[in-house]
C-alpha positions as CSV (number, residue, x, y, z in Angstrom):
1,X,0.0,0.0,0.0
2,X,3.0,2.4,0.8
3,X,4.4,1.7,-2.5
4,X,1.3,2.5,-4.5
5,X,0.9,5.7,-2.4
6,X,4.3,6.8,-3.3
7,X,3.9,6.0,-7.0
8,X,0.6,8.0,-7.1
9,X,2.5,11.0,-5.5
10,X,5.2,10.7,-8.0
11,X,2.6,10.7,-10.9
12,X,0.9,13.7,-9.4
13,X,4.2,15.7,-9.2
14,X,5.0,14.7,-12.9
15,X,1.7,16.3,-14.2
16,X,2.8,20.0,-13.9
17,X,5.9,19.0,-15.8
18,X,4.1,17.5,-18.6
19,X,1.6,20.4,-18.7
20,X,4.5,22.8,-18.6
21,X,5.8,21.2,-21.8
22,X,2.4,21.5,-23.5
23,X,2.5,25.3,-22.5
24,X,5.9,25.8,-24.1
25,X,6.4,29.6,-25.0
26,X,5.8,30.3,-28.7
27,X,8.7,32.0,-30.4
28,X,8.8,34.6,-33.1
29,X,9.5,31.9,-35.5
30,X,6.2,30.2,-34.7
31,X,4.3,33.5,-35.4
32,X,6.3,34.2,-38.5
33,X,5.6,30.7,-40.0
34,X,1.9,31.2,-39.2
35,X,1.8,34.4,-40.8
36,X,3.6,33.1,-44.0
37,X,1.1,30.1,-44.0
38,X,-1.9,32.6,-44.3
39,X,0.1,34.6,-47.0
40,X,0.3,31.3,-48.9
41,X,-3.5,30.9,-48.5
42,X,-3.9,34.5,-50.0
43,X,-5.3,35.6,-46.6
44,X,-3.2,38.6,-45.6
45,X,-5.8,39.9,-43.0
46,X,-5.1,36.7,-40.9
47,X,-1.4,36.8,-41.7
48,X,-0.7,40.4,-40.4
49,X,-1.6,39.8,-36.6
50,X,0.8,36.8,-36.5
51,X,3.7,38.8,-38.3
52,X,3.2,41.9,-36.3
53,X,3.6,39.7,-33.2
54,X,6.6,38.1,-34.7
55,X,8.1,41.6,-35.5
56,X,7.6,42.8,-31.9
57,X,9.4,39.8,-30.6
58,X,12.3,40.0,-33.1
59,X,12.5,43.5,-34.6
60,X,16.0,42.5,-36.2
61,X,14.5,39.8,-38.5
62,X,14.3,41.5,-42.0
63,X,12.1,38.5,-43.3
64,X,9.4,39.3,-40.9
65,X,9.1,42.9,-42.2
66,X,9.5,41.6,-45.8
67,X,6.4,39.4,-45.2
68,X,4.5,42.3,-43.8
69,X,5.3,44.3,-46.8
70,X,3.8,41.5,-48.9
71,X,0.7,41.3,-46.7
72,X,0.0,45.0,-46.9
73,X,0.7,45.0,-50.7
74,X,-2.0,42.3,-51.1
75,X,-4.4,44.5,-49.4
76,X,-3.6,47.3,-51.6
77,X,-2.2,49.5,-48.8
78,X,0.9,50.7,-50.7
79,X,2.1,53.1,-48.2
80,X,2.2,50.5,-45.4
81,X,3.8,48.1,-47.7
82,X,6.4,50.6,-48.7
83,X,7.2,51.2,-45.0
84,X,7.8,47.6,-44.3
85,X,10.0,46.9,-47.3
86,X,12.0,49.8,-46.3
87,X,12.5,48.5,-42.9
88,X,13.6,45.1,-44.3
89,X,16.1,46.7,-46.7
90,X,17.4,48.7,-43.7
91,X,18.0,45.4,-41.8
92,X,19.5,43.7,-44.8
93,X,20.4,46.2,-47.6
94,X,21.4,43.4,-50.1
95,X,18.1,41.5,-49.9
96,X,17.0,41.4,-53.6
97,X,13.2,40.5,-53.0
98,X,12.6,43.4,-50.9
99,X,14.0,45.8,-53.5
100,X,12.0,44.0,-56.2
101,X,8.8,44.6,-54.4
102,X,9.5,48.0,-53.3
103,X,10.1,48.7,-57.1
104,X,6.7,47.3,-57.8
105,X,5.2,49.7,-55.2
106,X,7.1,52.6,-56.7
107,X,5.7,51.6,-60.2
108,X,2.1,51.4,-58.9
109,X,2.6,54.9,-57.4
110,X,4.0,56.4,-60.5
111,X,7.4,56.9,-59.2
112,X,9.3,55.5,-62.1
113,X,12.8,56.6,-61.4
114,X,12.7,55.2,-58.1
115,X,11.1,51.9,-59.2
116,X,13.9,51.6,-61.8
117,X,16.5,52.1,-59.1
118,X,15.1,49.4,-56.9
119,X,14.9,46.8,-59.7
120,X,18.5,47.4,-60.3
121,X,19.5,47.0,-56.7
122,X,17.4,43.8,-56.7
123,X,19.5,42.6,-59.7
124,X,22.7,43.3,-57.6
125,X,21.8,40.6,-55.3
126,X,23.7,37.7,-56.8
127,X,21.9,35.3,-54.6
128,X,18.5,36.2,-56.0
129,X,17.0,32.8,-57.1
130,X,14.2,34.3,-59.5
131,X,16.0,37.2,-61.3
132,X,13.7,36.7,-64.3
133,X,10.8,38.1,-62.2
134,X,12.7,41.3,-61.7
135,X,13.3,41.6,-65.4
136,X,9.6,41.1,-66.0
137,X,8.8,43.9,-63.6
138,X,11.2,46.2,-65.2
139,X,9.7,45.4,-68.6
140,X,6.2,46.5,-67.2
141,X,7.8,49.6,-65.8
142,X,9.5,50.5,-69.1
143,X,6.0,50.0,-70.9
144,X,4.5,52.4,-68.6
145,X,7.3,54.9,-69.4
146,X,6.8,54.4,-73.1
147,X,10.0,52.7,-73.5
148,X,9.0,49.8,-75.7
149,X,12.5,48.6,-76.9
150,X,14.0,48.7,-73.2
151,X,10.8,46.7,-72.3
152,X,11.7,44.0,-75.0
153,X,15.4,44.0,-73.9
154,X,14.4,43.3,-70.2
155,X,12.2,40.5,-71.4
156,X,15.0,39.0,-73.5
157,X,17.0,39.1,-70.2
158,X,14.2,37.2,-68.3
159,X,14.3,34.5,-71.0
160,X,18.0,34.1,-70.8
161,X,17.9,33.7,-67.2
162,X,15.0,31.3,-67.3
163,X,13.9,30.0,-70.8
164,X,10.8,28.3,-69.4
165,X,9.5,31.6,-67.9
166,X,6.0,31.8,-69.6
167,X,5.1,35.4,-68.5
168,X,8.1,36.9,-70.4
169,X,7.0,35.2,-73.7
170,X,3.5,36.4,-73.1
171,X,4.3,40.0,-72.4
172,X,6.6,40.2,-75.5
173,X,3.6,38.8,-77.4
174,X,1.5,41.6,-76.0
175,X,4.0,44.2,-77.0
176,X,4.2,42.9,-80.5
177,X,0.5,42.7,-81.0
178,X,0.2,46.3,-79.6
179,X,2.5,47.2,-82.5
180,X,0.6,45.3,-85.1
181,X,3.2,42.6,-85.7
182,X,0.5,39.7,-85.2
183,X,2.7,37.0,-86.8
184,X,5.4,37.6,-84.1
185,X,2.9,38.0,-81.3
186,X,1.4,34.5,-82.4
187,X,4.7,32.7,-82.0
188,X,5.4,34.3,-78.6
189,X,2.0,33.5,-77.2
190,X,2.4,29.9,-78.5
191,X,5.9,29.7,-76.9
192,X,4.1,31.0,-73.6
193,X,1.4,28.3,-73.9
194,X,4.2,25.6,-74.6
195,X,5.4,26.4,-71.1
196,X,1.9,26.9,-69.4
197,X,-0.8,25.1,-71.2
198,X,-3.2,25.8,-68.3
199,X,-3.2,29.6,-68.6
200,X,-6.5,30.6,-70.0
201,X,-5.3,34.2,-70.5
202,X,-2.6,33.1,-73.0
203,X,-5.1,31.0,-74.9
204,X,-7.6,33.9,-75.1
205,X,-4.8,36.4,-76.3
206,X,-3.7,33.7,-78.8
207,X,-7.5,33.6,-80.1
208,X,-7.5,37.3,-80.5
209,X,-4.3,37.2,-82.5
210,X,-5.4,34.5,-84.7
211,X,-8.7,36.4,-85.5
212,X,-6.5,39.3,-86.5
213,X,-4.5,37.0,-88.9
214,X,-7.7,35.5,-90.3
215,X,-7.2,32.1,-89.0
216,X,-10.8,31.9,-87.6
217,X,-10.7,28.0,-87.0
218,X,-7.6,28.4,-85.0
219,X,-9.2,31.2,-83.0
220,X,-12.1,28.9,-82.3
221,X,-9.9,26.2,-81.0
222,X,-8.1,28.9,-78.6
223,X,-11.3,30.2,-77.3
224,X,-12.5,26.7,-76.8
225,X,-9.5,26.0,-74.7
226,X,-10.4,28.9,-72.4
227,X,-13.7,27.3,-71.6
228,X,-12.2,24.0,-70.3
229,X,-9.7,25.8,-68.1
230,X,-10.2,27.0,-64.6
231,X,-10.4,30.8,-65.5
232,X,-12.2,33.7,-63.8
233,X,-15.8,34.1,-64.9
234,X,-15.3,37.4,-66.7
235,X,-12.8,35.7,-69.0
236,X,-15.0,32.8,-69.5
237,X,-17.9,35.1,-70.6
238,X,-15.6,36.9,-73.1
239,X,-14.4,33.6,-74.7
240,X,-18.1,32.4,-75.1
241,X,-19.0,35.8,-76.7
242,X,-16.2,35.4,-79.1
243,X,-17.0,31.8,-80.0
244,X,-20.6,32.9,-80.7
245,X,-19.5,35.7,-83.0
246,X,-17.2,33.4,-84.9
247,X,-19.9,30.6,-85.3
248,X,-22.5,32.9,-86.8
């Protein structure tokens, strides 16, 4: 009986220790990871409280502020996004992704010279794993500035960095179509589709170009592809309207 009582007391004493382990204090890394998980789900409103708590716990971690910049940019709050990207850069001046996204913010705000400067700083980061994205953003900036040839040159660089980067081919196709070179635009959109066959917007753009070239059967096929892909309702309606028009 005495042995049983001692064993019971030992078990009782062990319970707080077990509960203590369950109540282990959460770290800034935990809150950061939670925030990032919500960003991946495209839910910045839920991400922000976790990221802000992580930032309070570890105000020297540039990645936390970079993630906050992404969250606020997703919400369209450009000034807050700019603020957090700047903090991330102050903590790690060489971090290309923050420079790139700050460049995107400046482009949206019409601060084109500042945007170009940030994109160039992003490219200075030799460890940047997706430099093609920076070149694409530069091309979009140059288009807004009316510098078509510089835009094409930036897209050529994106393709050199990553020959399978479909957005670069598609944007080049868009530029050539704007300038009336539909034959070249057709080849570029086909190249984009070869690299991303599930992109309904590429198929729709190809359909428009084929119409311009008089290839109505090819245009029907392209618009038909849009209807079997997971696209937004607005694009689906447009494809349906084009098909009805061509079938008259």
